[in-house]
N, CA and C atoms as an extended XYZ file, in Angstrom:
468
Properties=species:S:1:pos:R:3:atomname:S:1:resname:S:1:resid:I:1 pbc="F F F"
N        51.856        1.674       21.139 N   MET     1
C        51.795        0.891       22.353 CA  MET     1
C        53.004        1.151       23.237 C   MET     1
N        54.147        1.468       22.646 N   SER     2
C        55.354        1.606       23.456 CA  SER     2
C        55.270        2.776       24.432 C   SER     2
N        54.430        3.780       24.134 N   TYR     3
C        54.302        4.896       25.075 CA  TYR     3
C        53.641        4.446       26.374 C   TYR     3
N        52.887        3.354       26.343 N   ASN     4
C        52.264        2.818       27.551 CA  ASN     4
C        53.274        2.125       28.456 C   ASN     4
N        54.442        1.825       27.948 N   LEU     5
C        55.440        1.105       28.736 CA  LEU     5
C        56.171        2.000       29.728 C   LEU     5
N        55.969        3.308       29.648 N   LYS     6
C        56.635        4.215       30.589 CA  LYS     6
C        56.267        3.886       32.027 C   LYS     6
N        55.045        3.424       32.235 N   GLN     7
C        54.604        3.107       33.597 CA  GLN     7
C        55.339        1.903       34.180 C   GLN     7
N        55.959        1.082       33.327 N   TYR     8
C        56.660       -0.110       33.794 CA  TYR     8
C        58.167        0.095       33.947 C   TYR     8
N        58.680        1.255       33.572 N   LEU     9
C        60.118        1.496       33.659 CA  LEU     9
C        60.601        1.369       35.100 C   LEU     9
N        61.745        0.724       35.272 N   ASN    10
C        62.384        0.492       36.570 CA  ASN    10
C        61.495       -0.285       37.538 C   ASN    10
N        60.617       -1.124       37.002 N   LYS    11
C        59.769       -1.993       37.821 CA  LYS    11
C        59.961       -3.430       37.357 C   LYS    11
N        59.639       -4.359       38.237 N   ASN    12
C        59.723       -5.776       37.873 CA  ASN    12
C        58.554       -6.132       36.967 C   ASN    12
N        58.855       -6.792       35.855 N   VAL    13
C        57.826       -7.184       34.892 CA  VAL    13
C        57.959       -8.668       34.567 C   VAL    13
N        56.866       -9.218       34.079 N   LEU    14
C        56.826      -10.603       33.621 CA  LEU    14
C        56.522      -10.565       32.131 C   LEU    14
N        57.305      -11.273       31.346 N   ILE    15
C        57.144      -11.271       29.893 CA  ILE    15
C        57.006      -12.713       29.417 C   ILE    15
N        55.982      -12.971       28.623 N   VAL    16
C        55.800      -14.287       28.007 CA  VAL    16
C        56.149      -14.148       26.531 C   VAL    16
N        57.030      -15.010       26.058 N   LEU    17
C        57.462      -14.968       24.662 CA  LEU    17
C        56.708      -16.004       23.842 C   LEU    17
N        56.691      -15.816       22.541 N   SER    18
C        55.969      -16.730       21.655 CA  SER    18
C        56.587      -18.128       21.642 C   SER    18
N        57.833      -18.254       22.030 N   GLU    19
C        58.507      -19.552       22.069 CA  GLU    19
C        58.192      -20.332       23.338 C   GLU    19
N        57.445      -19.720       24.273 N   GLY    20
C        57.078      -20.399       25.505 CA  GLY    20
C        57.933      -20.011       26.695 C   GLY    20
N        58.951      -19.215       26.487 N   GLU    21
C        59.788      -18.781       27.595 CA  GLU    21
C        59.073      -17.707       28.400 C   GLU    21
N        59.385      -17.666       29.687 N   ILE    22
C        58.836      -16.643       30.571 CA  ILE    22
C        60.019      -15.913       31.188 C   ILE    22
N        60.068      -14.606       30.983 N   LEU    23
C        61.143      -13.798       31.540 CA  LEU    23
C        60.581      -12.933       32.651 C   LEU    23
N        61.339      -12.823       33.715 N   GLU    24
C        60.945      -11.952       34.816 CA  GLU    24
C        62.164      -11.126       35.182 C   GLU    24
N        62.012       -9.812       35.206 N   GLY    25
C        63.139       -8.956       35.529 CA  GLY    25
C        62.737       -7.504       35.582 C   GLY    25
N        63.732       -6.647       35.753 N   LYS    26
C        63.501       -5.209       35.868 CA  LYS    26
C        63.603       -4.578       34.483 C   LYS    26
N        62.547       -3.886       34.065 N   LEU    27
C        62.525       -3.226       32.758 CA  LEU    27
C        63.298       -1.920       32.855 C   LEU    27
N        64.369       -1.797       32.066 N   ILE    28
C        65.164       -0.574       32.128 CA  ILE    28
C        65.125        0.229       30.835 C   ILE    28
N        64.493       -0.326       29.789 N   GLY    29
C        64.406        0.444       28.557 CA  GLY    29
C        63.563       -0.234       27.503 C   GLY    29
N        63.104        0.578       26.533 N   PHE    30
C        62.315        0.061       25.416 CA  PHE    30
C        62.428        1.038       24.257 C   PHE    30
N        62.022        0.594       23.065 N   ASP    31
C        62.004        1.488       21.909 CA  ASP    31
C        60.648        1.405       21.218 C   ASP    31
N        60.527        2.096       20.069 N   LYS    32
C        59.229        2.177       19.390 CA  LYS    32
C        58.786        0.847       18.783 C   LYS    32
N        59.714       -0.091       18.611 N   HIS    33
C        59.384       -1.406       18.053 CA  HIS    33
C        59.059       -2.417       19.147 C   HIS    33
N        58.965       -1.955       20.375 N   LEU    34
C        58.660       -2.772       21.548 CA  LEU    34
C        59.812       -3.708       21.921 C   LEU    34
N        61.016       -3.398       21.458 N   ASN    35
C        62.185       -4.130       21.927 CA  ASN    35
C        62.446       -3.687       23.359 C   ASN    35
N        62.655       -4.647       24.262 N   LEU    36
C        62.790       -4.339       25.680 CA  LEU    36
C        64.182       -4.677       26.176 C   LEU    36
N        64.636       -3.935       27.182 N   THR    37
C        65.893       -4.224       27.853 CA  THR    37
C        65.578       -4.559       29.302 C   THR    37
N        66.005       -5.751       29.723 N   LEU    38
C        65.758       -6.215       31.091 CA  LEU    38
C        67.069       -6.299       31.852 C   LEU    38
N        66.974       -6.091       33.171 N   GLU    39
C        68.131       -6.213       34.042 CA  GLU    39
C        67.786       -7.189       35.153 C   GLU    39
N        68.757       -7.989       35.564 N   LYS    40
C        68.567       -8.990       36.621 CA  LYS    40
C        67.337       -9.837       36.337 C   LYS    40
N        67.397      -10.605       35.291 N   PHE    41
C        66.238      -11.355       34.827 CA  PHE    41
C        66.343      -12.830       35.186 C   PHE    41
N        65.191      -13.479       35.181 N   ILE    42
C        65.092      -14.923       35.392 CA  ILE    42
C        64.414      -15.501       34.161 C   ILE    42
N        64.977      -16.571       33.618 N   ILE    43
C        64.362      -17.241       32.475 CA  ILE    43
C        63.726      -18.527       32.973 C   ILE    43
N        62.436      -18.656       32.715 N   LYS    44
C        61.729      -19.887       33.078 CA  LYS    44
C        61.283      -20.529       31.780 C   LYS    44
N        61.780      -21.725       31.527 N   LYS    45
C        61.437      -22.402       30.282 CA  LYS    45
C        61.082      -23.837       30.598 C   LYS    45
N        59.933      -24.279       30.115 N   GLU    46
C        59.509      -25.652       30.350 CA  GLU    46
C        60.005      -26.519       29.208 C   GLU    46
N        60.642      -27.610       29.578 N   GLU    47
C        61.093      -28.573       28.587 CA  GLU    47
C        60.426      -29.901       28.865 C   GLU    47
N        60.564      -30.837       27.971 N   GLU    48
C        59.925      -32.140       28.123 CA  GLU    48
C        60.433      -32.885       29.355 C   GLU    48
N        61.693      -32.708       29.694 N   GLU    49
C        62.266      -33.435       30.821 CA  GLU    49
C        61.993      -32.755       32.153 C   GLU    49
N        61.417      -31.574       32.171 N   GLY    50
C        61.130      -30.872       33.424 CA  GLY    50
C        61.356      -29.384       33.271 C   GLY    50
N        61.064      -28.649       34.328 N   ASN    51
C        61.256      -27.202       34.313 CA  ASN    51
C        62.723      -26.883       34.543 C   ASN    51
N        63.199      -25.937       33.796 N   GLU    52
C        64.584      -25.542       33.945 CA  GLU    52
C        64.616      -24.027       34.095 C   GLU    52
N        65.164      -23.550       35.195 N   ASN    53
C        65.244      -22.117       35.439 CA  ASN    53
C        66.697      -21.679       35.376 C   ASN    53
N        66.952      -20.621       34.652 N   GLU    54
C        68.277      -20.032       34.613 CA  GLU    54
C        68.159      -18.655       35.239 C   GLU    54
N        69.048      -18.342       36.159 N   THR    55
C        68.957      -17.083       36.886 CA  THR    55
C        70.257      -16.319       36.721 C   THR    55
N        70.143      -15.001       36.639 N   SER    56
C        71.335      -14.175       36.673 CA  SER    56
C        71.481      -13.696       38.111 C   SER    56
N        72.470      -14.217       38.838 N   ASP    57
C        72.625      -13.965       40.267 CA  ASP    57
C        73.257      -12.606       40.534 C   ASP    57
N        72.464      -11.659       40.989 N   ASN    58
C        72.914      -10.349       41.466 CA  ASN    58
C        73.950       -9.676       40.572 C   ASN    58
N        74.187      -10.185       39.425 N   LYS    59
C        75.108       -9.548       38.489 CA  LYS    59
C        74.296       -8.587       37.635 C   LYS    59
N        74.838       -7.444       37.318 N   PRO    60
C        74.087       -6.498       36.482 CA  PRO    60
C        74.057       -6.951       35.026 C   PRO    60
N        73.398       -8.061       34.782 N   VAL    61
C        73.296       -8.625       33.443 CA  VAL    61
C        72.090       -8.006       32.749 C   VAL    61
N        72.252       -7.683       31.473 N   MET    62
C        71.142       -7.118       30.709 CA  MET    62
C        70.763       -8.065       29.588 C   MET    62
N        69.510       -8.043       29.246 N   ASN    63
C        69.000       -8.878       28.172 CA  ASN    63
C        68.120       -8.012       27.286 C   ASN    63
N        68.290       -8.137       25.988 N   ILE    64
C        67.438       -7.406       25.049 CA  ILE    64
C        66.467       -8.403       24.434 C   ILE    64
N        65.186       -8.084       24.528 N   VAL    65
C        64.131       -8.960       24.023 CA  VAL    65
C        63.531       -8.311       22.788 C   VAL    65
N        63.471       -9.059       21.701 N   ARG    66
C        62.880       -8.562       20.457 CA  ARG    66
C        61.384       -8.358       20.625 C   ARG    66
N        60.876       -7.254       20.117 N   GLY    67
C        59.479       -6.898       20.295 CA  GLY    67
C        58.495       -7.833       19.633 C   GLY    67
N        58.858       -8.421       18.491 N   ASP    68
C        57.905       -9.288       17.787 CA  ASP    68
C        57.771      -10.664       18.436 C   ASP    68
N        58.600      -10.976       19.437 N   LEU    69
C        58.492      -12.246       20.155 CA  LEU    69
C        57.598      -12.154       21.386 C   LEU    69
N        57.236      -10.926       21.779 N   ILE    70
C        56.501      -10.721       23.030 CA  ILE    70
C        55.022      -11.015       22.831 C   ILE    70
N        54.485      -11.869       23.696 N   VAL    71
C        53.066      -12.204       23.680 CA  VAL    71
C        52.342      -11.450       24.787 C   VAL    71
N        52.972      -11.340       25.956 N   PHE    72
C        52.339      -10.732       27.119 CA  PHE    72
C        53.389      -10.012       27.944 C   PHE    72
N        53.010       -8.858       28.496 N   LEU    73
C        53.886       -8.122       29.393 CA  LEU    73
C        53.035       -7.572       30.523 C   LEU    73
N        53.472       -7.766       31.747 N   GLY    74
C        52.720       -7.253       32.887 CA  GLY    74
C        53.633       -6.991       34.061 C   GLY    74
N        53.176       -6.115       34.954 N   GLU    75
C        53.969       -5.758       36.125 CA  GLU    75
C        53.816       -6.818       37.210 C   GLU    75
N        54.915       -7.103       37.887 N   VAL    76
C        54.901       -8.022       39.018 CA  VAL    76
C        54.921       -7.170       40.276 C   VAL    76
N        53.853       -7.234       41.064 N   ASP    77
C        53.751       -6.454       42.292 CA  ASP    77
C        54.406       -7.244       43.420 C   ASP    77
N        55.694       -7.008       43.633 N   THR    78
C        56.452       -7.800       44.601 CA  THR    78
C        55.988       -7.566       46.033 C   THR    78
N        55.574       -6.348       46.362 N   GLU    79
C        55.102       -6.074       47.724 CA  GLU    79
C        53.839       -6.868       48.027 C   GLU    79
N        52.931       -6.900       47.074 N   LYS    80
C        51.680       -7.637       47.263 CA  LYS    80
C        51.955       -9.136       47.391 C   LYS    80
N        52.853       -9.653       46.562 N   ILE    81
C        53.208      -11.069       46.626 CA  ILE    81
C        53.844      -11.389       47.976 C   ILE    81
N        54.705      -10.495       48.458 N   TYR    82
C        55.356      -10.708       49.750 CA  TYR    82
C        54.320      -10.759       50.876 C   TYR    82
N        53.340       -9.834       50.855 N   LYS    83
C        52.285       -9.816       51.876 CA  LYS    83
C        51.449      -11.089       51.818 C   LYS    83
N        51.080      -11.497       50.618 N   LEU    84
C        50.296      -12.726       50.471 CA  LEU    84
C        51.064      -13.940       50.967 C   LEU    84
N        52.347      -13.964       50.684 N   ASN    85
C        53.168      -15.088       51.132 CA  ASN    85
C        53.243      -15.143       52.650 C   ASN    85
N        53.376      -13.988       53.288 N   LYS    86
C        53.428      -13.937       54.746 CA  LYS    86
C        52.116      -14.409       55.357 C   LYS    86
N        50.990      -13.994       54.757 N   GLU    87
C        49.676      -14.377       55.281 CA  GLU    87
C        49.432      -15.874       55.138 C   GLU    87
N        49.944      -16.453       54.089 N   ASN    88
C        49.633      -17.848       53.771 CA  ASN    88
C        50.688      -18.854       54.211 C   ASN    88
N        51.674      -18.425       54.987 N   GLU    89
C        52.743      -19.355       55.368 CA  GLU    89
C        52.208      -20.562       56.118 C   GLU    89
N        51.187      -20.357       56.949 N   THR    90
C        50.643      -21.472       57.723 CA  THR    90
C        49.620      -22.272       56.933 C   THR    90
N        49.189      -21.734       55.845 N   ASN    91
C        48.161      -22.400       55.054 CA  ASN    91
C        48.737      -23.657       54.388 C   ASN    91
N        48.045      -24.760       54.531 N   GLU    92
C        48.530      -26.033       53.993 CA  GLU    92
C        48.580      -26.031       52.465 C   GLU    92
N        47.578      -25.409       51.833 N   LYS    93
C        47.569      -25.354       50.369 CA  LYS    93
C        48.779      -24.591       49.850 C   LYS    93
N        49.121      -23.524       50.535 N   TYR    94
C        50.272      -22.727       50.126 CA  TYR    94
C        51.551      -23.559       50.230 C   TYR    94
N        51.674      -24.317       51.309 N   ASN    95
C        52.856      -25.165       51.475 CA  ASN    95
C        52.923      -26.235       50.396 C   ASN    95
N        51.764      -26.792       50.031 N   ASN    96
C        51.743      -27.770       48.940 CA  ASN    96
C        52.179      -27.131       47.630 C   ASN    96
N        51.733      -25.896       47.402 N   LEU    97
C        52.122      -25.179       46.187 CA  LEU    97
C        53.627      -24.942       46.168 C   LEU    97
N        54.179      -24.558       47.309 N   LEU    98
C        55.628      -24.357       47.385 CA  LEU    98
C        56.379      -25.652       47.077 C   LEU    98
N        55.867      -26.763       47.570 N   ASN    99
C        56.500      -28.054       47.280 CA  ASN    99
C        56.469      -28.348       45.787 C   ASN    99
N        55.347      -28.013       45.135 N   LYS   100
C        55.246      -28.229       43.689 CA  LYS   100
C        56.207      -27.320       42.936 C   LYS   100
N        56.346      -26.076       43.411 N   ILE   101
C        57.255      -25.132       42.754 CA  ILE   101
C        58.692      -25.643       42.851 C   ILE   101
N        59.054      -26.174       44.008 N   ASN   102
C        60.418      -26.663       44.213 CA  ASN   102
C        60.685      -27.990       43.509 C   ASN   102
N        59.624      -28.728       43.175 N   ASP   103
C        59.776      -29.993       42.466 CA  ASP   103
C        60.048      -29.711       40.990 C   ASP   103
N        61.225      -30.088       40.517 N   LYS   104
C        61.606      -29.768       39.140 CA  LYS   104
C        60.842      -30.583       38.106 C   LYS   104
N        60.271      -31.714       38.506 N   ASN   105
C        59.548      -32.567       37.561 CA  ASN   105
C        58.084      -32.179       37.413 C   ASN   105
N        57.578      -31.308       38.276 N   TYR   106
C        56.168      -30.904       38.212 CA  TYR   106
C        55.982      -29.877       37.098 C   TYR   106
N        54.980      -30.086       36.246 N   LYS   107
C        54.724      -29.167       35.134 CA  LYS   107
C        53.544      -28.274       35.477 C   LYS   107
N        53.773      -26.967       35.502 N   PHE   108
C        52.712      -26.011       35.809 CA  PHE   108
C        51.880      -25.688       34.582 C   PHE   108
N        52.503      -25.717       33.431 N   TYR   109
C        51.820      -25.313       32.214 CA  TYR   109
C        51.320      -26.560       31.506 C   TYR   109
N        50.018      -26.674       31.394 N   LYS   110
C        49.429      -27.858       30.782 CA  LYS   110
C        49.328      -27.663       29.276 C   LYS   110
N        49.233      -28.756       28.580 N   SER   111
C        49.071      -28.728       27.137 CA  SER   111
C        47.723      -28.119       26.792 C   SER   111
N        47.674      -27.401       25.689 N   THR   112
C        46.406      -26.804       25.270 CA  THR   112
C        45.644      -27.717       24.322 C   THR   112
N        46.140      -28.942       24.127 N   LYS   113
C        45.438      -29.887       23.266 CA  LYS   113
C        44.141      -30.310       23.942 C   LYS   113
N        43.152      -30.659       23.146 N   ASN   114
C        41.884      -31.125       23.694 CA  ASN   114
C        42.059      -32.556       24.172 C   ASN   114
N        42.220      -32.688       25.462 N   MET   115
C        42.409      -34.005       26.056 CA  MET   115
C        41.333      -34.211       27.110 C   MET   115
N        40.660      -35.350       27.058 N   ALA   116
C        39.611      -35.660       28.026 CA  ALA   116
C        40.146      -36.668       29.033 C   ALA   116
N        39.741      -36.490       30.284 N   ASN   117
C        40.168      -37.456       31.291 CA  ASN   117
C        39.273      -38.690       31.228 C   ASN   117
N        39.595      -39.684       32.029 N   GLU   118
C        38.900      -40.975       31.971 CA  GLU   118
C        37.416      -40.841       32.317 C   GLU   118
N        37.108      -39.994       33.281 N   ARG   119
C        35.717      -39.801       33.707 CA  ARG   119
C        34.865      -39.209       32.584 C   ARG   119
N        35.416      -38.223       31.877 N   GLU   120
C        34.681      -37.619       30.762 CA  GLU   120
C        34.431      -38.636       29.649 C   GLU   120
N        35.422      -39.465       29.385 N   ILE   121
C        35.276      -40.478       28.333 CA  ILE   121
C        34.161      -41.450       28.690 C   ILE   121
N        34.138      -41.906       29.960 N   LYS   122
C        33.089      -42.826       30.396 CA  LYS   122
C        31.713      -42.175       30.296 C   LYS   122
N        31.624      -40.901       30.680 N   THR   123
C        30.347      -40.183       30.622 CA  THR   123
C        29.839      -40.102       29.193 C   THR   123
N        30.716      -39.734       28.263 N   TRP   124
C        30.289      -39.601       26.870 CA  TRP   124
C        29.973      -40.959       26.242 C   TRP   124
N        30.634      -42.015       26.699 N   MET   125
C        30.293      -43.359       26.220 CA  MET   125
C        28.873      -43.732       26.649 C   MET   125
N        28.509      -43.381       27.893 N   LYS   126
C        27.143      -43.638       28.379 CA  LYS   126
C        26.129      -42.858       27.552 C   LYS   126
N        26.433      -41.589       27.281 N   VAL   127
C        25.530      -40.760       26.470 CA  VAL   127
C        25.348      -41.386       25.094 C   VAL   127
N        26.444      -41.835       24.493 N   TYR   128
C        26.384      -42.460       23.177 CA  TYR   128
C        25.516      -43.722       23.214 C   TYR   128
N        25.707      -44.540       24.255 N   GLN   129
C        24.917      -45.767       24.384 CA  GLN   129
C        23.434      -45.453       24.552 C   GLN   129
N        23.121      -44.445       25.367 N   LEU   130
C        21.716      -44.063       25.563 CA  LEU   130
C        21.095      -43.570       24.261 C   LEU   130
N        21.860      -42.803       23.500 N   ARG   131
C        21.342      -42.313       22.213 CA  ARG   131
C        21.064      -43.474       21.266 C   ARG   131
N        21.975      -44.443       21.233 N   GLN   132
C        21.779      -45.604       20.368 CA  GLN   132
C        20.543      -46.384       20.793 C   GLN   132
N        20.372      -46.541       22.094 N   HIS   133
C        19.219      -47.264       22.632 CA  HIS   133
C        17.916      -46.536       22.275 C   HIS   133
N        17.914      -45.198       22.413 N   GLU   134
C        16.717      -44.414       22.077 CA  GLU   134
C        16.391      -44.528       20.595 C   GLU   134
N        17.403      -44.508       19.743 N   ASN   135
C        17.167      -44.626       18.301 CA  ASN   135
C        16.553      -45.981       17.954 C   ASN   135
N        17.055      -47.054       18.588 N   LYS   136
C        16.487      -48.383       18.345 CA  LYS   136
C        15.049      -48.443       18.843 C   LYS   136
N        14.815      -47.840       20.007 N   LYS   137
C        13.474      -47.843       20.584 CA  LYS   137
C        12.501      -47.087       19.678 C   LYS   137
N        12.954      -45.942       19.153 N   ARG   138
C        12.110      -45.164       18.236 CA  ARG   138
C        11.785      -45.968       16.990 C   ARG   138
N        12.786      -46.656       16.473 N   ALA   139
C        12.567      -47.460       15.269 CA  ALA   139
C        11.553      -48.563       15.545 C   ALA   139
N        11.654      -49.203       16.702 N   LEU   140
C        10.693      -50.244       17.068 CA  LEU   140
C         9.298      -49.661       17.256 C   LEU   140
N         9.214      -48.506       17.896 N   ASP   141
C         7.916      -47.864       18.104 CA  ASP   141
C         7.259      -47.527       16.775 C   ASP   141
N         8.028      -47.001       15.844 N   ASP   142
C         7.482      -46.661       14.526 CA  ASP   142
C         7.010      -47.922       13.805 C   ASP   142
N         7.778      -48.996       13.937 N   LYS   143
C         7.427      -50.257       13.293 CA  LYS   143
C         6.131      -50.811       13.888 C   LYS   143
N         6.004      -50.771       15.214 N   ASP   144
C         4.794      -51.243       15.890 CA  ASP   144
C         3.582      -50.418       15.482 C   ASP   144
N         3.743      -49.124       15.388 N   ASN   145
C         2.630      -48.255       14.988 CA  ASN   145
C         2.163      -48.574       13.573 C   ASN   145
N         3.099      -48.830       12.681 N   ASN   146
C         2.730      -49.156       11.302 CA  ASN   146
C         1.965      -50.480       11.239 C   ASN   146
N         2.417      -51.477       12.000 N   GLU   147
C         1.713      -52.763       12.026 CA  GLU   147
C         0.313      -52.600       12.610 C   GLU   147
N         0.184      -51.793       13.645 N   TYR   148
C        -1.108      -51.556       14.281 CA  TYR   148
C        -2.069      -50.878       13.300 C   TYR   148
N        -1.553      -49.899       12.577 N   ASN   149
C        -2.386      -49.207       11.584 CA  ASN   149
C        -2.811      -50.157       10.467 C   ASN   149
N        -1.899      -51.040       10.041 N   ASN   150
C        -2.233      -52.011        8.994 CA  ASN   150
C        -3.326      -52.964        9.463 C   ASN   150
N        -3.247      -53.399       10.705 N   VAL   151
C        -4.259      -54.304       11.254 CA  VAL   151
C        -5.613      -53.604       11.304 C   VAL   151
N        -5.622      -52.366       11.718 N   LYS   152
C        -6.869      -51.595       11.802 CA  LYS   152
C        -7.507      -51.452       10.424 C   LYS   152
N        -6.681      -51.154        9.451 N   LYS   153
C        -7.202      -50.941        8.098 CA  LYS   153
C        -7.777      -52.232        7.518 C   LYS   153
N        -7.117      -53.342        7.787 N   SER   154
C        -7.586      -54.611        7.219 CA  SER   154
C        -8.916      -55.055        7.831 C   SER   154
N        -9.180      -54.693        9.088 N   LYS   155
C       -10.438      -55.064        9.729 CA  LYS   155
C       -11.602      -54.274        9.147 C   LYS   155
N       -11.351      -53.083        8.722 N   ASN   156
C       -12.435      -52.246        8.187 CA  ASN   156
C       -12.743      -52.666        6.812 C   ASN   156
């Protein structure tokens, strides 16, 4: 797999680690074990109290990332992002997104636990009630049919 990383050399990449950290920086080297060397990187880590970003400001700082911690690696197309940002500056949704990005208490990454919202819970409660009602109705129908058959048999 490491031979595929040649296309990312000296380009901005985004790396997701198994610990939940997200690194963004310039890939300047790698080895056969997928250990990566980044330059001018940004660490984005979500904590319980809010998002915390640590940045290396224009200093030629290098970071070595262990290969077995990497979950995802992809190129960040900065030119495309810049063009999209220019096109969407007047867009209200884009401005709302920027406000959320700047808000340190806003969490972008949601929990992967199976959590249902209030509307889903109410919907499934209705389904459960309808099923219970149908089961009772079926039981009554079966009981009525048996009584009807018994009456018919006794008349004959």
